[in-house]
MARDOTI-170900 format. One line per 2 residues: number of its first residue (from 1); for each residue x, y, z of N, C-alpha, C. Coordinates in Angstrom, 1 decimal. Atoms other than C-alpha are relative to their C-alpha. Last residue first. Layout:
N
NUM	X Y Z X Y Z X Y Z  ...;
This chain:
311
311	-0.3 0.0 -1.2 19.6 -146.6 -39.2 0.1 -1.7 0.3  -1.1 -0.9 -0.3 19.9 -145.4 -42.8 0.3 -0.2 1.6;
309	-0.9 0.9 -0.7 17.7 -148.3 -44.2 1.2 0.9 0.5  -1.2 -0.1 0.8 16.0 -145.8 -46.6 1.0 -0.9 0.7;
307	0.2 0.3 1.5 12.4 -146.7 -45.3 1.4 -0.2 -0.7  0.4 1.4 -0.1 13.4 -146.6 -41.6 -0.1 -0.7 -1.3;
305	-1.2 0.7 -0.3 15.1 -143.4 -42.1 -0.2 -1.5 0.0  -0.8 0.0 1.1 12.0 -142.0 -43.9 1.3 -0.7 0.4;
303	0.0 1.3 0.8 10.0 -143.1 -41.1 0.7 -0.1 -1.1  1.2 0.0 0.9 11.6 -140.3 -39.1 -0.2 -1.3 -0.7;
301	0.1 -1.5 0.4 14.5 -139.2 -36.7 -1.5 -0.1 -0.8  -0.4 -0.1 1.5 14.3 -142.6 -35.0 -0.3 1.4 -0.4;
299	-1.5 -0.4 0.2 14.2 -142.8 -31.2 0.5 0.1 -1.3  -0.7 1.2 -0.4 10.6 -144.6 -31.2 1.6 0.3 -0.1;
297	0.7 1.2 -0.6 9.3 -141.6 -33.0 0.8 -1.2 0.2  -0.7 1.1 -0.7 10.6 -138.2 -34.2 -1.0 -1.1 0.7;
295	0.1 -0.1 -1.5 8.3 -136.4 -36.6 0.9 -1.1 0.7  -1.3 -0.1 -0.7 9.6 -136.1 -40.0 -0.1 0.2 1.4;
293	-0.3 -1.1 -0.8 6.8 -137.2 -42.3 1.2 0.0 0.8  0.4 -0.1 -1.5 6.7 -139.8 -44.9 0.4 1.2 0.6;
291	1.3 0.4 0.1 7.2 -140.1 -48.8 -0.7 0.2 1.4  0.6 -0.8 -1.1 10.3 -138.1 -48.7 -1.4 -0.3 0.0;
289	-0.8 0.1 -1.2 12.6 -140.5 -50.8 -0.8 0.8 1.2  1.0 0.1 -1.0 10.1 -141.0 -53.6 0.6 0.0 1.3;
287	1.1 -1.0 0.1 12.3 -139.3 -56.3 -1.0 -0.4 1.2  1.2 1.0 -0.4 15.5 -140.9 -55.3 -1.2 0.7 0.0;
285	1.1 -0.7 -1.0 17.8 -138.5 -57.2 -0.9 -1.0 0.2  0.9 1.0 -0.6 20.9 -139.8 -59.2 -0.8 0.8 1.1;
283	0.0 -0.3 -1.5 22.6 -137.3 -61.7 -1.1 -0.9 0.7  1.2 -0.5 -0.6 22.6 -139.0 -65.1 0.1 0.1 1.4;
281	-0.3 -1.5 -0.2 26.1 -139.6 -66.5 -1.3 0.7 0.6  -0.9 -0.3 -1.3 25.9 -143.2 -66.0 0.1 1.2 0.3;
279	0.8 -0.2 -1.2 23.4 -143.2 -68.8 0.4 0.1 1.3  0.5 -1.5 -0.3 26.0 -142.4 -71.2 -1.0 0.1 1.1;
277	-0.9 -0.6 -0.9 27.4 -146.0 -70.6 -0.3 1.5 0.1  0.2 0.5 -1.5 24.1 -147.5 -71.9 1.0 0.7 0.8;
275	1.2 -0.9 -0.5 24.7 -145.4 -75.1 -0.5 -0.4 1.5  -0.4 -1.5 -0.2 28.1 -146.8 -75.6 -1.0 0.8 0.4;
273	-0.9 -0.1 -1.1 26.8 -150.4 -75.1 0.3 1.5 0.4  -1.3 0.4 0.2 24.0 -150.1 -77.8 0.9 0.4 1.4;
271	-0.7 -1.3 -0.2 20.4 -149.9 -76.4 1.5 -0.3 -0.2  -1.1 0.0 -1.0 18.8 -153.0 -77.8 0.4 1.4 0.0;
269	-1.0 -1.0 0.4 15.8 -153.9 -80.0 0.8 0.4 1.3  -0.7 0.5 1.0 13.0 -156.6 -80.0 1.1 1.0 -0.5;
267	-0.6 1.4 -0.2 11.7 -156.1 -76.5 0.9 -0.4 -1.2  -1.5 -0.3 -0.4 10.9 -152.4 -75.9 0.7 -1.4 0.0;
265	-0.9 0.2 1.2 7.3 -152.2 -77.5 1.6 0.2 0.3  -0.3 1.4 0.2 5.3 -153.0 -74.3 1.0 0.0 -1.2;
263	-0.9 0.4 -0.9 5.4 -149.4 -73.3 0.5 -1.3 0.0  -1.3 -0.6 0.4 3.8 -148.3 -76.5 1.2 -0.6 1.1;
261	-0.7 0.8 1.1 1.0 -150.7 -75.9 1.3 0.5 -0.3  -0.2 1.3 -0.4 0.1 -149.1 -72.5 0.7 -1.0 -1.1;
259	-1.2 0.2 -0.7 0.8 -145.8 -73.9 0.2 -1.4 0.5  -1.2 -0.3 0.8 -1.9 -146.2 -76.5 1.3 -0.2 0.6;
257	-0.2 1.2 0.8 -4.3 -147.8 -74.0 1.1 0.1 -0.9  0.2 -0.4 1.2 -3.9 -144.9 -71.4 0.3 -1.1 -1.1;
255	1.6 0.3 0.2 -4.4 -146.1 -68.0 -0.3 0.4 -1.3  0.6 -0.7 1.0 -0.5 -146.3 -67.4 -1.4 -0.4 0.0;
253	1.5 -0.2 -0.2 1.8 -147.7 -64.9 -0.5 1.0 -1.0  0.5 -1.3 0.4 5.3 -149.0 -65.9 -1.5 0.0 0.3;
251	1.5 -0.1 -0.3 6.3 -152.1 -63.9 -0.5 1.4 -0.3  0.4 -1.4 -0.1 9.9 -153.2 -65.0 -1.6 0.1 0.0;
249	1.3 -0.2 0.7 11.6 -156.5 -64.6 -0.5 1.4 0.4  1.1 -0.2 -0.8 15.3 -156.1 -63.9 -1.3 -0.2 -0.8;
247	0.5 1.3 -0.6 18.3 -157.4 -65.7 -1.1 0.0 1.0  -0.7 0.1 -1.3 20.1 -154.1 -66.5 -0.5 -1.2 0.8;
245	-1.6 0.3 0.2 19.2 -154.6 -70.1 0.7 -0.1 1.3  0.0 1.5 0.4 15.5 -154.8 -69.0 1.4 -0.4 -0.1;
243	0.3 0.8 -1.0 15.8 -151.4 -67.2 0.2 -1.6 -0.2  -1.1 0.0 -0.8 17.5 -149.7 -69.8 -0.2 -0.9 1.2;
241	-1.0 0.8 0.5 14.6 -150.8 -72.2 1.3 -0.1 0.7  0.3 1.5 -0.3 12.2 -149.4 -69.8 1.0 -0.9 -0.6;
239	0.0 0.3 -1.5 13.9 -146.0 -69.8 -0.2 -1.4 0.4  -1.5 0.2 -0.3 14.4 -146.0 -73.7 0.3 -0.3 1.6;
237	-0.5 1.2 0.7 10.9 -146.6 -74.3 1.4 -0.3 0.4  0.5 1.1 -0.7 9.9 -143.8 -72.0 0.5 -1.3 -0.3;
235	-0.8 0.1 -1.3 12.2 -141.6 -73.7 -0.6 -1.0 0.9  0.4 -0.9 -1.0 10.4 -142.4 -77.0 0.8 -0.2 1.2;
233	0.9 0.5 -0.9 12.3 -144.2 -79.7 -0.4 1.0 1.0  1.5 -0.1 0.5 14.0 -143.2 -82.9 -1.0 -0.6 1.0;
231	0.5 1.3 0.3 17.4 -144.4 -81.5 -1.5 -0.1 -0.7  -0.8 0.7 1.0 19.1 -141.1 -81.9 -0.5 -1.5 -0.2;
229	0.0 -0.5 1.3 16.3 -139.3 -80.5 0.8 -0.8 -1.1  1.3 0.4 0.8 15.7 -141.6 -77.5 0.0 0.6 -1.5;
227	0.0 1.3 0.6 19.4 -141.2 -76.8 -1.3 -0.5 -0.6  -0.9 0.2 1.2 19.1 -137.5 -76.8 0.2 -1.3 -0.3;
225	0.7 -0.5 1.2 16.0 -137.6 -74.6 1.0 0.0 -1.3  1.0 1.0 0.5 17.7 -139.7 -72.1 -0.6 0.4 -1.3;
223	-0.8 1.2 0.4 20.9 -137.6 -71.7 -1.0 -1.0 -0.6  -0.6 0.0 1.2 18.9 -134.5 -71.7 0.6 -1.2 -0.4;
221	-1.4 -0.3 -0.3 16.5 -135.5 -68.7 0.8 0.1 -1.6  -0.4 -1.2 0.6 13.0 -135.2 -69.7 1.5 0.4 0.2;
219	0.1 0.0 1.5 12.0 -138.7 -69.0 0.4 1.2 -0.8  -0.9 1.0 0.6 13.6 -138.5 -65.6 -0.1 -0.1 -1.5;
217	0.4 0.8 1.0 12.1 -135.3 -64.7 0.8 -1.0 -0.5  -0.5 0.0 1.3 13.4 -133.8 -61.6 -0.8 -1.0 -0.8;
215	-0.9 1.2 0.2 11.1 -133.4 -58.5 0.6 0.1 -1.5  -1.4 -0.4 0.2 9.7 -129.8 -58.1 1.0 -1.1 -0.2;
213	-0.2 -0.7 1.3 6.1 -130.9 -58.6 1.4 0.6 -0.3  0.1 -1.6 -0.1 6.2 -133.5 -56.1 0.3 0.8 -1.1;
211	-1.0 -0.4 -0.8 7.2 -137.2 -55.6 0.0 1.5 0.2  0.2 0.5 -1.4 4.0 -138.8 -56.8 1.2 0.7 1.0;
209	1.5 -0.5 -0.4 3.7 -136.6 -60.0 -0.2 -0.5 1.4  0.1 -1.3 -0.6 7.5 -136.9 -60.4 -1.4 0.6 0.6;
207	1.6 -0.4 -0.4 7.3 -140.6 -60.8 0.0 1.3 0.6  0.0 -1.1 -0.9 10.4 -141.9 -62.7 -1.4 0.3 0.4;
205	0.0 -1.2 0.9 9.7 -144.1 -65.8 0.3 1.4 0.9  -1.2 0.1 0.9 10.7 -147.4 -64.0 0.1 1.4 -0.9;
203	-0.3 -1.4 0.6 8.2 -146.2 -61.2 1.2 0.0 -1.0  1.2 -0.8 0.1 8.4 -149.8 -59.8 0.5 1.4 -0.3;
201	-0.1 -1.5 -0.1 11.5 -151.9 -60.7 -1.5 0.5 -0.1  0.9 -0.4 0.8 11.9 -155.6 -59.8 -0.2 1.6 0.0;
199	0.5 -1.5 -0.2 15.2 -156.9 -58.7 -1.1 0.3 -0.8  0.3 -0.9 1.1 15.4 -160.6 -58.5 -0.3 1.4 0.2;
197	1.3 -0.5 -0.3 17.1 -162.2 -55.4 -0.2 1.0 -1.4  1.2 0.7 0.7 19.8 -164.7 -56.3 -1.4 0.5 0.2;
195	0.7 1.0 -1.0 22.3 -163.6 -53.7 -1.2 -0.7 -0.7  -0.8 0.9 -0.7 24.9 -162.0 -56.0 -0.7 -0.9 1.0;
193	-0.5 0.8 1.0 22.4 -160.4 -58.3 0.8 -1.0 0.7  1.0 0.8 0.5 20.4 -158.8 -55.5 0.6 -1.1 -0.9;
191	0.3 1.0 -1.0 23.7 -157.5 -53.9 -1.2 -0.9 -0.3  -1.2 1.0 -0.1 24.7 -156.1 -57.2 -0.2 -0.9 1.1;
189	0.2 1.1 1.1 21.2 -154.5 -57.8 1.3 -1.1 0.1  0.9 1.0 -0.2 21.5 -152.9 -54.4 -0.2 -1.0 -1.0;
187	-0.4 0.9 -1.3 24.7 -151.3 -55.0 -0.9 -1.0 0.2  -1.3 1.0 0.5 23.9 -150.1 -58.5 0.4 -0.8 1.1;
185	-0.1 0.9 -0.9 20.4 -148.6 -57.5 1.1 -1.1 -0.2  -0.3 1.2 0.6 19.9 -146.7 -60.7 0.2 -1.1 0.9;
183	-0.2 0.7 -1.3 17.9 -143.8 -59.6 0.4 -1.5 -0.1  -0.4 -1.0 -0.9 17.7 -141.4 -62.4 0.0 -0.5 1.4;
181	-1.3 -0.6 0.2 17.9 -144.1 -65.0 0.3 1.1 1.0  0.0 -0.6 1.3 15.0 -145.9 -63.2 1.3 0.7 -0.4;
179	-1.2 0.1 0.8 14.6 -148.0 -60.1 -0.3 0.6 -1.4  0.0 -1.2 0.8 12.1 -147.6 -57.1 1.3 -0.4 -0.7;
177	-0.5 -1.2 -0.5 12.2 -151.2 -55.5 -0.1 1.2 -1.1  0.6 -1.0 1.0 10.7 -154.5 -55.7 0.3 1.4 0.6;
175	0.1 -1.3 -0.7 12.9 -157.1 -54.0 -0.4 0.9 -1.0  -0.1 -1.3 0.6 12.2 -160.5 -55.4 0.0 0.9 1.0;
173	-0.2 0.2 1.4 12.5 -164.3 -54.6 0.2 1.4 -0.6  0.8 -0.7 0.9 13.1 -163.9 -50.9 0.2 -0.1 -1.5;
171	-0.4 -1.4 0.4 15.0 -166.6 -49.4 -1.1 0.7 -0.8  0.4 -0.3 1.4 12.9 -169.3 -47.8 0.6 1.2 -0.4;
169	0.1 1.4 0.4 14.4 -170.4 -44.5 -0.1 0.0 -1.5  1.0 0.6 0.8 15.3 -166.6 -44.0 0.3 -1.5 -0.3;
167	0.9 0.8 -0.8 17.6 -165.6 -41.2 -1.1 -0.8 -0.7  -0.7 0.6 -1.2 20.7 -164.1 -42.8 -0.9 -1.0 0.7;
165	-0.7 1.2 0.6 18.8 -163.2 -46.0 0.7 -0.9 1.1  0.9 1.0 0.2 16.7 -160.9 -43.9 0.6 -1.3 -0.6;
163	0.4 0.5 -1.5 19.7 -159.0 -42.4 -1.3 -1.1 -0.3  -0.9 1.0 -0.6 21.1 -158.8 -45.8 -0.4 -0.5 1.1;
161	0.1 1.1 0.9 17.8 -157.2 -47.4 1.1 -1.1 0.5  1.3 0.8 -0.3 17.7 -154.8 -44.6 -0.1 -1.2 -0.6;
159	-0.2 0.4 -1.3 21.2 -153.6 -45.1 -1.2 -0.8 0.5  -1.1 1.1 0.0 21.0 -153.5 -48.9 0.1 -0.5 1.4;
157	-1.4 -0.4 0.3 17.7 -151.5 -48.7 1.0 -1.1 0.1  -1.1 0.5 -1.0 14.3 -153.1 -48.7 1.3 0.4 -0.5;
155	-0.5 -1.3 -0.6 11.5 -151.1 -50.6 1.1 -0.4 1.2  0.1 -1.2 0.7 9.5 -154.3 -51.4 0.7 1.1 0.7;
153	0.0 -1.2 -0.7 10.0 -158.0 -50.3 -0.2 1.3 -0.9  -1.1 -0.8 0.0 9.6 -161.5 -51.4 -0.3 1.3 0.8;
151	0.0 -1.0 -1.1 7.5 -164.5 -51.6 1.1 0.8 0.0  -1.1 -0.5 -0.3 6.6 -167.0 -54.4 -0.1 1.3 1.2;
149	-1.0 1.1 0.7 3.9 -169.4 -55.2 1.4 0.7 0.2  -1.0 -0.6 0.7 1.8 -167.6 -52.6 1.1 -0.8 -0.5;
147	0.8 -1.2 0.3 -1.3 -169.4 -51.4 0.9 1.1 -0.7  0.4 -0.3 1.3 0.5 -172.5 -51.8 -0.9 1.2 -0.4;
145	1.4 0.5 0.2 0.5 -173.7 -48.3 -0.5 0.3 -1.3  0.0 1.4 -0.3 4.4 -173.7 -48.1 -1.5 -0.4 -0.4;
143	-0.6 0.7 1.0 4.4 -170.2 -49.4 -0.1 -1.3 0.0  0.9 -0.1 1.1 1.9 -168.9 -47.0 0.6 -0.7 -1.2;
141	1.2 1.0 -0.1 4.0 -170.6 -44.3 -1.1 0.1 -1.1  -0.3 1.5 0.4 6.9 -168.7 -45.5 -0.9 -1.1 0.0;
139	-0.1 0.0 1.5 5.2 -165.4 -45.3 0.3 -1.4 -0.5  1.4 0.2 0.4 4.5 -166.2 -41.6 -0.2 0.0 -1.5;
137	0.3 1.3 -0.3 8.2 -166.8 -41.0 -1.5 -0.3 -0.3  -0.5 0.8 1.1 8.9 -163.3 -42.9 -0.4 -1.7 0.2;
135	1.0 -0.1 1.1 6.6 -161.7 -40.3 0.5 -0.8 -1.2  1.2 0.7 -0.4 8.8 -163.0 -37.5 -1.1 0.0 -1.0;
133	-0.1 1.3 0.0 12.0 -162.1 -39.2 -1.2 -1.0 0.4  0.1 0.6 1.4 10.7 -158.7 -40.0 0.2 -1.4 0.1;
131	-0.7 1.2 -0.2 9.9 -157.7 -36.4 -0.1 -0.7 -1.3  0.3 0.9 1.1 8.7 -154.1 -36.7 1.1 -1.2 0.1;
129	-1.3 0.7 0.3 8.6 -151.7 -33.7 -0.4 -1.1 -0.9  -0.2 1.0 -1.1 5.5 -149.6 -34.2 1.2 -0.9 -0.3;
127	-0.9 1.3 0.3 4.7 -146.6 -36.4 0.2 -0.8 1.3  0.7 1.3 0.0 1.9 -144.3 -36.0 0.8 -1.2 -0.1;
125	0.5 0.1 -1.4 3.8 -141.2 -35.0 -0.8 -1.2 0.1  -1.0 0.5 -0.8 6.0 -141.6 -38.2 -0.6 -0.2 1.5;
123	-0.7 -1.1 -0.6 3.0 -141.0 -40.6 0.8 -0.7 1.3  -1.5 0.2 -0.1 1.9 -143.8 -43.0 0.6 1.3 0.6;
121	-0.8 -0.5 1.2 -1.8 -143.4 -42.0 1.4 -0.2 0.1  -0.5 -1.2 -0.2 -3.6 -145.7 -39.4 0.9 0.4 -1.3;
119	1.0 -0.9 0.3 -6.0 -148.6 -39.4 0.6 1.6 -0.1  1.1 0.3 0.8 -3.9 -150.8 -37.4 -0.9 1.1 -0.3;
117	1.2 0.3 -0.7 -0.8 -149.3 -36.0 -1.2 -0.2 -1.0  0.8 -1.0 -0.4 2.1 -149.2 -38.5 -1.4 -0.6 0.9;
115	1.4 0.5 -0.6 4.9 -151.6 -39.2 -0.7 1.3 0.6  0.7 -1.1 -0.8 7.7 -150.6 -41.7 -1.2 -0.8 0.7;
113	-0.6 0.4 -1.3 10.4 -152.8 -43.5 -0.7 1.0 1.1  -1.1 -0.9 -0.6 8.2 -152.2 -46.7 0.4 -0.5 1.5;
111	0.0 -1.1 0.7 5.5 -153.9 -48.8 1.2 1.0 0.5  0.0 -1.0 -1.0 6.2 -157.3 -47.7 0.3 1.3 -0.5;
109	-1.1 -0.8 -0.5 5.7 -159.0 -51.0 -0.4 0.6 1.3  0.4 -0.8 -1.0 3.4 -161.8 -52.4 1.2 0.7 1.0;
107	-1.0 -0.7 -0.7 4.2 -163.3 -55.7 -0.7 0.9 1.0  -1.2 0.4 0.7 2.2 -165.7 -58.1 1.3 0.5 1.0;
105	-0.8 -1.1 0.5 -0.9 -165.1 -55.8 1.4 -0.7 -0.5  -1.4 -0.2 -0.5 -3.4 -167.9 -55.1 0.7 1.2 -0.7;
103	-0.1 1.1 -1.0 -7.1 -168.7 -55.2 1.4 0.0 0.4  -1.0 1.0 0.6 -8.1 -165.5 -57.2 0.2 -1.1 1.2;
101	0.8 1.1 0.3 -11.0 -163.2 -56.9 0.9 -1.2 -0.6  -0.5 0.2 1.2 -8.7 -160.1 -56.6 -0.7 -1.2 -0.7;
99	0.0 -1.1 0.8 -10.6 -158.9 -53.6 0.3 -0.2 -1.5  1.6 -0.1 0.3 -11.0 -162.4 -52.3 -0.2 1.3 -0.8;
97	0.4 1.0 0.7 -7.3 -163.0 -52.6 -1.4 0.2 -0.4  -0.6 -0.3 1.4 -6.3 -159.6 -51.1 -0.6 -1.1 -1.0;
95	0.7 -1.2 0.4 -8.6 -160.3 -48.0 0.5 0.2 -1.5  1.4 0.5 0.4 -7.0 -163.8 -47.8 -0.9 1.0 -0.4;
93	0.1 0.6 1.4 -3.5 -162.3 -48.0 -1.4 -0.5 -0.4  -0.3 -0.9 0.9 -4.3 -160.0 -45.0 0.2 -0.6 -1.6;
91	1.2 -0.7 0.4 -6.0 -162.6 -42.9 0.2 1.0 -1.1  0.9 0.8 0.7 -3.0 -164.9 -43.1 -1.2 0.7 -0.4;
89	-0.4 0.3 1.5 -0.4 -162.1 -42.5 -1.1 -0.8 -0.6  0.8 -0.7 1.0 -2.0 -160.5 -39.3 0.2 -0.5 -1.5;
87	1.4 0.4 -0.4 -0.6 -162.7 -36.6 -1.0 0.6 -1.0  0.4 1.3 0.4 2.8 -162.5 -38.1 -1.3 -0.3 0.1;
85	-0.3 0.8 -1.4 3.1 -158.6 -37.9 -0.5 -1.5 -0.4  -1.5 0.5 -0.2 3.3 -156.2 -40.7 0.3 -0.7 1.1;
83	-0.1 1.4 -0.2 -0.4 -155.9 -41.2 1.3 -0.7 0.1  1.0 0.2 -1.0 -0.7 -152.1 -40.9 -0.1 -1.5 0.4;
81	-0.5 -0.1 -1.3 2.3 -151.9 -43.1 -0.8 -0.2 1.1  -0.1 -1.4 -0.3 0.6 -153.5 -46.2 0.5 0.2 1.6;
79	0.4 -0.2 -1.4 1.4 -157.0 -47.2 0.2 1.5 0.5  -0.8 -0.4 -1.2 1.7 -156.9 -51.1 -0.8 0.0 1.4;
77	0.6 -1.0 -0.8 0.3 -158.1 -54.4 0.9 -0.1 1.3  -0.6 -0.5 -1.4 1.5 -159.7 -57.3 -0.7 0.8 0.7;
75	0.8 -1.1 -0.8 -0.3 -161.6 -60.2 0.8 0.2 1.3  -1.0 -0.1 -1.1 1.6 -163.4 -63.0 -0.5 1.0 1.0;
73	-0.3 -1.2 -0.6 -0.8 -164.5 -65.7 0.8 -0.1 1.3  -0.8 -0.7 1.0 -1.1 -167.4 -68.0 0.6 1.3 0.5;
71	-1.3 0.4 0.1 -2.1 -169.8 -65.3 0.8 0.8 -0.8  -0.9 -0.3 -1.3 -5.3 -168.0 -64.8 1.4 -0.2 0.1;
69	0.3 0.9 -1.1 -6.4 -168.4 -68.3 0.7 0.5 1.3  -0.9 0.8 -0.6 -6.3 -165.6 -71.0 -0.5 -1.0 1.1;
67	-1.1 -0.8 0.5 -8.6 -163.8 -73.4 1.4 -0.7 0.6  -0.9 1.0 0.7 -11.3 -166.6 -72.8 1.2 0.8 -0.7;
65	0.0 -0.3 1.4 -13.9 -163.9 -72.1 0.9 -0.9 -0.7  1.3 0.4 0.4 -14.6 -165.4 -68.6 -0.1 0.3 -1.6;
63	0.2 1.6 0.0 -11.0 -165.3 -67.8 -1.2 -0.4 -0.6  -0.8 0.5 0.9 -10.6 -161.8 -68.9 0.0 -1.4 0.0;
61	0.3 -0.3 1.4 -13.7 -160.7 -67.2 1.0 -0.5 -1.0  1.0 0.8 0.1 -12.6 -162.2 -63.9 -0.6 0.0 -1.4;
59	-0.5 1.4 0.3 -9.4 -160.4 -64.1 -1.0 -1.0 -0.3  -0.8 0.0 1.5 -11.0 -157.1 -64.8 0.5 -1.4 -0.1;
57	1.1 0.1 0.8 -13.4 -157.8 -61.6 0.6 -0.1 -1.5  0.5 1.3 0.0 -10.2 -158.5 -59.6 -1.2 -0.1 -1.0;
55	-0.8 0.9 0.7 -8.8 -155.3 -60.6 -0.2 -1.4 -0.2  0.2 -0.2 1.5 -11.7 -153.4 -59.6 1.0 -0.8 -0.8;
53	1.3 0.6 0.4 -11.5 -155.2 -56.2 -0.3 0.3 -1.5  0.0 1.5 0.2 -7.8 -154.5 -55.9 -1.3 -0.5 -0.5;
51	0.7 0.4 1.2 -8.3 -150.7 -56.4 0.1 -1.6 -0.3  1.4 -0.3 -0.1 -7.3 -148.9 -53.1 -0.7 -0.4 -1.3;
49	0.2 -0.8 1.0 -3.5 -148.8 -53.7 -1.6 0.3 -0.2  -0.1 -1.4 -0.2 -2.9 -149.8 -50.3 -0.3 0.8 -1.3;
47	1.2 -0.5 -0.7 -4.2 -153.3 -51.0 -0.1 1.6 0.1  -0.3 -0.2 -1.5 -1.3 -153.8 -53.5 -1.3 0.6 0.7;
45	1.2 -0.6 -0.9 -1.2 -154.8 -57.1 0.5 0.1 1.4  -0.4 -0.4 -1.3 1.3 -155.4 -60.0 -1.0 0.6 1.0;
43	0.7 -1.0 -0.5 -0.1 -157.3 -63.0 0.5 0.2 1.5  -0.2 -0.2 -1.5 2.2 -159.5 -65.1 -0.9 1.2 0.4;
41	0.3 1.2 -0.7 1.2 -161.1 -68.4 0.3 0.2 1.4  -0.5 0.1 -1.4 1.0 -158.1 -70.7 -0.3 -1.3 0.8;
39	-1.0 0.8 -0.2 0.2 -158.9 -74.2 0.8 0.0 1.3  -1.3 -0.4 0.7 -2.0 -156.2 -75.6 1.2 -0.9 0.1;
37	0.4 0.2 1.5 -5.2 -158.0 -74.4 1.2 0.2 -0.8  -0.2 1.4 0.2 -3.4 -158.2 -70.9 -0.5 -0.3 -1.5;
35	-1.2 0.3 -0.1 -3.0 -154.4 -71.1 0.1 -1.8 -0.1  -0.7 -0.4 1.4 -6.4 -153.5 -72.3 1.5 -0.6 0.0;
33	0.5 0.8 1.0 -8.0 -155.6 -69.4 0.6 0.3 -1.4  -0.4 1.4 -0.1 -5.8 -154.2 -66.9 -0.5 -0.7 -1.1;
31	-1.4 0.0 0.3 -6.3 -150.6 -68.1 0.6 -1.3 0.1  -0.1 -0.1 1.6 -10.1 -151.0 -68.3 1.4 -0.2 -0.3;
29	0.5 1.3 0.4 -10.0 -152.1 -64.6 0.2 -0.2 -1.5  -1.0 1.0 0.0 -7.8 -149.3 -63.6 -0.5 -1.2 -0.5;
27	-1.0 -0.1 1.0 -9.8 -146.4 -64.9 0.7 -1.3 -0.1  0.7 -0.4 1.2 -13.0 -146.4 -62.9 0.8 -0.1 -1.2;
25	1.3 0.8 0.0 -11.1 -146.3 -59.6 -0.7 0.4 -1.3  1.3 -0.4 -0.5 -7.9 -144.2 -60.6 -1.1 -1.1 0.0;
23	1.0 0.1 1.0 -4.5 -145.9 -61.1 -1.4 0.3 0.5  0.7 -1.3 0.4 -2.2 -144.2 -58.6 -0.9 -0.2 -1.2;
21	-0.1 -1.1 -1.1 -0.3 -147.6 -58.1 -0.5 1.2 -0.8  1.3 -0.4 -0.1 -1.6 -150.3 -60.8 -0.1 1.3 1.1;
19	0.1 -0.5 -1.3 1.7 -151.2 -62.4 -1.3 0.7 0.2  0.8 -1.3 -0.2 1.5 -153.3 -65.5 -0.2 0.5 1.4;
17	1.4 0.2 -0.6 4.1 -155.8 -65.9 -0.6 1.4 0.1  0.7 -1.1 -0.1 7.1 -156.3 -68.1 -1.3 -0.2 0.6;
15	-0.9 -1.2 0.0 9.8 -158.8 -67.9 -0.7 1.3 0.1  -0.1 -0.7 1.4 7.4 -161.6 -67.0 0.8 1.2 0.3;
13	0.7 -1.1 -0.1 8.6 -163.6 -63.8 -0.1 0.9 -1.3  -0.4 -1.2 0.7 9.7 -167.0 -64.2 -0.9 1.1 0.2;
11	1.0 -0.7 0.7 9.5 -169.9 -61.8 0.6 1.1 -0.8  0.2 0.9 1.1 12.3 -172.1 -60.4 -1.0 0.6 -1.1;
9	0.9 1.1 -0.2 11.9 -170.6 -57.1 -0.1 -1.0 -1.0  -0.8 1.0 -1.0 15.2 -168.5 -57.3 -1.0 -1.2 0.3;
7	0.0 -0.1 -1.4 13.4 -166.6 -60.1 0.6 -1.0 0.6  0.1 1.2 -0.9 14.2 -166.6 -63.8 0.2 0.4 1.4;
5	-1.2 0.2 -0.7 13.5 -163.5 -65.9 -0.3 -1.2 0.9  0.0 0.2 -1.6 10.9 -163.1 -68.5 1.3 -0.2 0.4;
3	-1.2 0.6 -0.6 10.3 -162.1 -72.4 -0.3 -0.2 1.7  -1.2 -0.8 -0.4 8.0 -159.6 -73.6 1.0 -0.6 0.6;
1	-0.3 0.0 -1.4 5.3 -161.7 -75.4 1.3 0.8 0.3;
């Protein structure tokens, strides 16, 4: 097993999880099955990924085959922007539970501090005013009902996380954000650590395929490749081990069985302090910064500003 981190609920979250974002239909189910057989105990999902039904079939097969029992796994999903209003929360989680063929989630996250019109794409002209405290109150009811054993947020900046902590009756257990050696999130990590919110890293290897062909390669950075060479590890393993040593769980995505196993082999060794210090030399670029359009709406410059907490 790959270890775990304590949450403010008293539960633990596995240190390494399988990300399913951009995992293609027809491949994601096999990836989930292979990952759990290899030792993964956390699976990160979301309805916006378009593959929760296939993940649910893989989970059912794992349980039927006796590979694991439900209580052995930590399953996360998220509330999509179109459902980011209190009246939509109960139906949204039930749809996810039905698709995953589960009775409860271990963690349910607000996918981001953005609300969109029902059935629309994530473009700024489709945005609506977002009342995070009201939505969070609905999330707290799910937690109390046992449908979500922990609740949290994703893509929340320091400003937005601070605002939520000021009003939350049940504090968020997790803030899941982009984090890797090329975007280290030092300020946000310090805030999470000081408030008892666990930081979980998606795209822990960088995500140039999602960010664009001209995005910098995290795994190809000279500092990272040099450290990997000295430690006789792959750059991906170094990036993941860096995340674990920074105190965050990591969610690498792969549908390749060999890489799935390779990404798990980051537990029984450490990056020495002097090499960890070298990682601070890596220039910081938020790869997924420009996910949305730039059309003015509701007085904001773009949804990018809502996402990044700049207003």
